[in-house]
KEKE-3310 file (N, C-alpha, C; in steps of 0.2 Angstrom, whole numbers, plus 5000, padded with zeros to 4 digits):
npx = (4994:4993:4984:4991:4996:5012:5018:5036:5037:5045:5056:5050:5044:5055:5063:5051:5051:5064:5064:5052:5035:5031:5022:5013:5009:5019:5035:5055:5063:5076:5095:5099:5088:5086:5080:5079:5084:5098:5102:5104:5093:5085:5082:5079:5068:5061:5060:5054:5039:5036:5036:5028:5018:5012:5019:5016:5004:5007:5008:4990:4981:4977:4960:4959:4963:4957:4959:4953:4950:4966:4971:4987:4995:5002:5017:5021:5032:5030:5016:5001:4989:4994:5003:4993:4989:5000:5004:4990:4994:5004:5006:4993:4991:4998:4997:4985:4969:4966:4976:4977:4983:4990:4998:5008:5012:4999:4996:4987:4988:4995:5009:5022:5035:5049:5052:5038:5041:5053:5055:5045:5048:5060:5062:5053:5060:5072:5069:5065:5078:5079:5064:5047:5046:5051:5065:5060:5064:5072:5086:5089:5086:5074:5056:5050:5053:5062:5052:5040:5041:5042:5029:5021:5026:5018:5004:5003:5004:4993:4985:4971:4969:4957:4940:4935:4924:4910:4904:4897:4881:4877:4864:4849:4849:4839:4826:4832:4846:4848:4843:4853:4865:4864:4862:4875:4881:4878:4881:4894:4895:4891:4903:4914:4912:4909:4924:4928:4925:4930:4942:4945:4940:4952:4961)
npy = (4895:4891:4899:4909:4903:4901:4911:4913:4909:4903:4913:4924:4921:4922:4935:4941:4936:4941:4955:4959:4967:4983:4995:4988:4976:4966:4963:4965:4951:4946:4947:4960:4970:4972:4961:4946:4932:4923:4921:4909:4904:4909:4903:4891:4892:4897:4884:4876:4881:4882:4867:4860:4867:4864:4869:4879:4877:4871:4882:4885:4885:4901:4909:4917:4933:4946:4962:4979:4993:5005:5018:5025:5042:5055:5054:5043:5028:5011:5001:5002:4995:4980:4979:4979:4964:4958:4964:4959:4944:4943:4953:4957:4947:4955:4970:4973:4970:4982:4990:4996:4993:4981:4967:4971:4989:5004:5008:5014:5028:5046:5050:5059:5070:5072:5062:5051:5038:5033:5031:5020:5011:5008:5002:4993:4986:4982:4981:4984:4986:4976:4975:4967:4969:4960:4961:4961:4961:4951:4951:4953:4945:4941:4937:4946:4951:4963:4974:4969:4976:4988:4987:4985:4995:5007:5003:5005:5017:5022:5018:5025:5036:5029:5035:5032:5033:5041:5056:5058:5066:5080:5081:5090:5105:5106:5116:5114:5112:5123:5132:5128:5132:5149:5148:5146:5155:5167:5165:5164:5178:5184:5180:5189:5200:5204:5199:5211:5221:5218:5218:5234:5239:5235:5243)
npz = (5022:5009:5001:4993:4980:4972:4977:4981:4996:5005:5006:5009:5019:5028:5026:5031:5045:5051:5047:5051:5049:5044:5052:5055:5071:5070:5075:5071:5069:5069:5071:5068:5064:5079:5087:5094:5086:5077:5059:5057:5066:5060:5048:5053:5059:5046:5042:5049:5047:5036:5034:5044:5039:5030:5015:4999:4987:4970:4956:4949:4935:4926:4924:4909:4908:4905:4898:4906:4894:4895:4900:4898:4906:4896:4887:4895:4893:4887:4887:4894:4894:4889:4903:4910:4911:4914:4930:4935:4934:4941:4953:4959:4972:4981:4980:4977:4965:4962:4965:4976:4987:5001:5006:5002:4996:4992:4976:4968:4964:4967:4957:4962:4957:4944:4933:4936:4929:4926:4939:4944:4936:4941:4952:4952:4944:4951:4965:4983:4993:5009:5012:5006:4992:4978:4968:4950:4938:4924:4923:4938:4942:4942:4936:4924:4908:4901:4892:4898:4911:4910:4904:4914:4922:4916:4916:4931:4932:4925:4935:4945:4959:4971:4973:4986:5000:5000:5008:5021:5020:5028:5041:5039:5048:5063:5072:5086:5086:5080:5091:5101:5094:5096:5108:5115:5105:5113:5126:5124:5121:5132:5143:5134:5139:5149:5154:5146:5154:5167:5165:5162:5174:5181:5175)
capx = (5000:4989:4980:4997:5001:5018:5023:5039:5035:5050:5059:5046:5044:5063:5061:5046:5052:5069:5064:5044:5031:5032:5017:5008:5013:5025:5041:5058:5065:5083:5099:5099:5082:5084:5080:5085:5086:5103:5102:5102:5087:5075:5079:5076:5061:5056:5059:5048:5031:5034:5033:5019:5010:5012:5022:5013:5002:5009:5001:4986:4979:4971:4956:4961:4958:4952:4960:4949:4954:4968:4976:4991:4998:5007:5022:5026:5035:5027:5011:4996:4986:4998:5003:4988:4990:5006:4999:4984:4997:5010:5006:4989:4991:5001:4996:4976:4967:4966:4980:4971:4987:4986:5003:5011:5008:4997:4999:4985:4993:4998:5018:5027:5045:5051:5052:5039:5041:5059:5056:5043:5051:5067:5055:5050:5067:5078:5062:5066:5082:5074:5058:5046:5048:5057:5069:5057:5067:5075:5093:5091:5083:5065:5054:5050:5056:5061:5045:5036:5043:5038:5023:5018:5024:5015:4997:5003:5005:4987:4978:4969:4967:4950:4939:4935:4917:4907:4906:4889:4878:4876:4856:4845:4849:4833:4825:4837:4854:4849:4843:4858:4870:4861:4863:4883:4885:4876:4884:4904:4896:4891:4910:4917:4908:4913:4931:4931:4923:4935:4951:4942:4940:4956:4967)
capy = (4898:4888:4905:4913:4901:4901:4913:4911:4907:4905:4919:4932:4920:4925:4942:4945:4933:4943:4963:4962:4970:4989:4996:4983:4972:4960:4964:4960:4943:4944:4953:4967:4973:4970:4954:4938:4925:4922:4919:4904:4903:4911:4897:4884:4892:4897:4878:4871:4882:4878:4857:4862:4872:4861:4874:4882:4871:4874:4889:4883:4891:4905:4911:4923:4937:4951:4969:4985:5002:5007:5025:5029:5047:5056:5051:5038:5022:5005:4995:5000:4988:4974:4981:4978:4958:4956:4966:4954:4938:4944:4957:4960:4946:4961:4976:4972:4972:4990:4995:4997:4990:4975:4965:4980:4997:5006:5010:5020:5036:5051:5046:5067:5069:5076:5055:5044:5032:5030:5027:5017:5005:5005:4998:4986:4981:4980:4978:4987:4982:4979:4975:4962:4972:4958:4964:4957:4960:4947:4953:4954:4936:4940:4934:4950:4955:4974:4974:4966:4980:4994:4988:4986:5003:5011:5004:5006:5026:5026:5018:5031:5034:5028:5041:5033:5034:5049:5058:5058:5072:5083:5081:5097:5108:5105:5120:5110:5112:5132:5137:5129:5137:5154:5149:5147:5163:5172:5163:5167:5187:5186:5182:5192:5206:5203:5201:5217:5223:5215:5219:5240:5239:5234:5247)
capz = (5014:5001:5000:4992:4978:4965:4981:4986:5003:5011:5005:5010:5028:5029:5026:5037:5052:5051:5045:5053:5045:5046:5052:5058:5076:5068:5075:5069:5075:5068:5078:5063:5066:5088:5089:5097:5082:5071:5055:5058:5068:5056:5042:5054:5061:5040:5036:5055:5047:5027:5036:5050:5036:5020:5008:4995:4980:4965:4953:4947:4928:4928:4918:4905:4911:4900:4902:4903:4891:4900:4896:4905:4905:4887:4888:4896:4889:4888:4884:4898:4893:4891:4908:4916:4911:4918:4934:4937:4934:4948:4958:4965:4980:4985:4979:4974:4961:4961:4967:4980:4994:5004:5010:4999:4996:4987:4971:4964:4970:4962:4959:4964:4955:4939:4931:4939:4926:4929:4947:4945:4932:4944:4959:4948:4940:4955:4972:4988:4998:5014:5013:5005:4987:4978:4960:4945:4931:4923:4924:4943:4944:4943:4929:4921:4905:4903:4892:4901:4918:4907:4904:4921:4925:4912:4920:4939:4933:4923:4940:4945:4968:4971:4975:4992:5004:4999:5015:5023:5019:5035:5043:5041:5056:5065:5080:5093:5086:5081:5098:5107:5094:5098:5117:5114:5101:5119:5132:5123:5122:5140:5144:5132:5139:5155:5153:5146:5161:5174:5164:5161:5180:5187:5173)
cpx = (4996:4986:4986:5000:5006:5021:5031:5039:5042:5054:5056:5045:5052:5064:5056:5048:5060:5068:5057:5040:5030:5024:5011:5013:5017:5031:5047:5062:5073:5088:5099:5094:5081:5082:5083:5087:5094:5102:5099:5093:5082:5077:5077:5069:5058:5054:5053:5042:5030:5030:5025:5014:5007:5014:5015:5009:5007:5003:4995:4985:4975:4967:4960:4959:4959:4952:4953:4953:4958:4971:4982:4994:5002:5012:5029:5027:5031:5018:5005:4995:4989:5001:5000:4988:4993:5004:4993:4989:5000:5010:5000:4989:4995:5000:4988:4975:4968:4970:4980:4978:4984:4994:5006:5009:5003:4998:4995:4984:4993:5004:5022:5032:5045:5049:5048:5039:5047:5059:5053:5044:5059:5064:5055:5056:5070:5073:5067:5071:5079:5070:5054:5046:5052:5059:5063:5058:5073:5083:5095:5087:5076:5062:5051:5053:5057:5056:5042:5035:5040:5033:5021:5019:5020:5007:5001:5001:4996:4982:4978:4966:4958:4946:4934:4929:4915:4908:4897:4885:4873:4868:4855:4848:4840:4834:4831:4844:4853:4850:4851:4866:4868:4863:4871:4884:4884:4879:4894:4903:4895:4899:4914:4917:4911:4920:4933:4931:4929:4941:4950:4945:4946:4962:4964)
cpy = (4894:4897:4909:4908:4901:4908:4911:4913:4907:4910:4925:4928:4925:4930:4945:4941:4939:4952:4964:4966:4976:4992:4994:4980:4967:4965:4961:4957:4945:4951:4959:4970:4973:4964:4949:4932:4928:4922:4912:4900:4904:4906:4892:4886:4895:4888:4876:4875:4879:4870:4859:4863:4868:4866:4878:4876:4875:4879:4886:4887:4896:4908:4917:4927:4945:4959:4975:4992:5002:5013:5028:5036:5048:5055:5044:5030:5018:5006:4994:4996:4980:4974:4978:4969:4956:4959:4960:4945:4937:4949:4960:4955:4950:4967:4978:4974:4978:4993:4998:4997:4985:4975:4971:4986:4999:5011:5015:5025:5041:5051:5055:5062:5072:5067:5051:5040:5028:5026:5020:5009:5005:5002:4993:4983:4978:4980:4984:4984:4982:4976:4969:4960:4968:4963:4959:4956:4953:4947:4952:4947:4934:4935:4937:4951:4963:4975:4974:4973:4988:4994:4989:4993:5007:5009:5004:5016:5029:5023:5026:5029:5033:5034:5042:5033:5042:5050:5062:5068:5075:5082:5090:5100:5111:5114:5119:5114:5122:5135:5135:5132:5143:5154:5152:5151:5166:5170:5167:5175:5189:5188:5186:5201:5209:5201:5206:5221:5224:5221:5230:5243:5241:5239:5254)
cpz = (5009:5002:4996:4987:4972:4970:4983:4992:5007:5011:5009:5019:5031:5030:5033:5045:5055:5051:5050:5048:5046:5045:5054:5066:5077:5068:5071:5071:5073:5069:5074:5067:5078:5090:5093:5093:5077:5066:5052:5061:5062:5051:5046:5056:5054:5040:5042:5049:5041:5030:5039:5044:5029:5014:5005:4989:4974:4959:4948:4938:4930:4923:4916:4905:4906:4901:4900:4897:4896:4895:4899:4903:4898:4889:4891:4893:4889:4886:4891:4899:4894:4899:4912:4917:4915:4927:4937:4940:4942:4954:4961:4970:4983:4987:4979:4969:4956:4959:4973:4989:4997:5008:5008:4999:4991:4983:4966:4968:4964:4964:4958:4959:4946:4932:4935:4937:4925:4936:4948:4942:4936:4952:4957:4948:4946:4963:4976:4994:5007:5015:5009:4996:4984:4970:4956:4938:4930:4924:4932:4946:4945:4937:4924:4913:4903:4899:4896:4909:4913:4903:4911:4925:4922:4915:4924:4937:4930:4930:4945:4954:4967:4976:4984:4995:5002:5007:5015:5021:5027:5036:5042:5046:5059:5073:5085:5092:5083:5086:5099:5102:5095:5105:5118:5111:5108:5124:5130:5124:5128:5141:5142:5134:5147:5157:5149:5154:5166:5171:5163:5169:5184:5184:5176)
residu = (LEU:ASN:ASP:PHE:PRO:GLY:ILE:ALA:ILE:ASP:ALA:ALA:LEU:VAL:GLU:THR:ILE:ARG:SER:GLY:ILE:PRO:GLY:THR:ARG:MET:PRO:GLY:TRP:GLY:GLN:GLU:ALA:GLY:GLY:PRO:LEU:SER:GLU:ASN:ASP:ILE:GLU:ASP:LEU:THR:ALA:TYR:ILE:LEU:VAL:ALA:LEU:GLY:GLY:THR:GLU:PRO:LEU:ALA:PRO:LEU:PRO:THR:TYR:GLN:PRO:GLU:PRO:VAL:VAL:ALA:PRO:PRO:GLY:ILE:PRO:GLY:ASP:ALA:ALA:ALA:GLY:SER:ILE:VAL:TYR:GLN:ALA:ASN:CYS:THR:VAL:CYS:HIS:GLY:ALA:GLN:GLY:GLN:GLY:GLY:ILE:GLY:GLY:LYS:LEU:ALA:ARG:SER:TRP:PRO:GLY:ASN:ASP:PRO:ALA:ALA:TYR:VAL:VAL:GLY:VAL:VAL:SER:ASP:GLY:ILE:PRO:GLY:SER:THR:MET:PRO:ALA:TRP:LEU:GLN:ALA:LYS:GLY:GLY:PRO:LEU:THR:GLU:THR:GLU:VAL:ALA:ASP:VAL:GLY:ALA:TYR:VAL:LEU:ALA:LEU:ARG:PRO:ALA:THR:GLY:ILE:ALA:ALA:PRO:THR:PRO:ALA:PRO:GLU:GLY:PRO:LEU:SER:ARG:GLY:LEU:SER:LEU:THR:LEU:LEU:ALA:LEU:ALA:GLY:VAL:LEU:LEU:ALA:GLY:GLY:LEU:LEU:TRP:TYR:TYR:ARG:ARG:ALA)
# end
């Protein structure tokens, strides 16, 4: 747990035990998810884990983050450069430093829809019910102002999907592979001719 300073581990544990983690082998243990544990059981188990593993340490001061130049798509409200600072301080633990995903979803991707900015800002503001994504807007109980939420939204929309690992260059075709290809082609021709001959003899 000490690997995640500053995170509300108790709430995250309750939600993880209750609902599981989609896409992994961790099932939901809460009765609403089909598991055997009641809410009291989940709270007791969470308390035991926190006591046994020591909880979390207070968040240590972080080095000053120097944002790289970030340009949001045209017409997007918010300051993407300011949003990068807010993102690095609050979002990297779950979504990765480059938005590549981890505990949380991948953010460096295309955002379809007529108004992707409104969608992203809405998710940051309100969270996603039934998941580990909390509401971040102060009016919803989170730590961020409306300006900070808009800035984070602009930064997320400025993230570009990773190019990924380059596909390996195919090896040059040697005499063996070329000969094998010709052999297979000839065999296919023989089978086709034999099939046609058999068909016309029966006709």
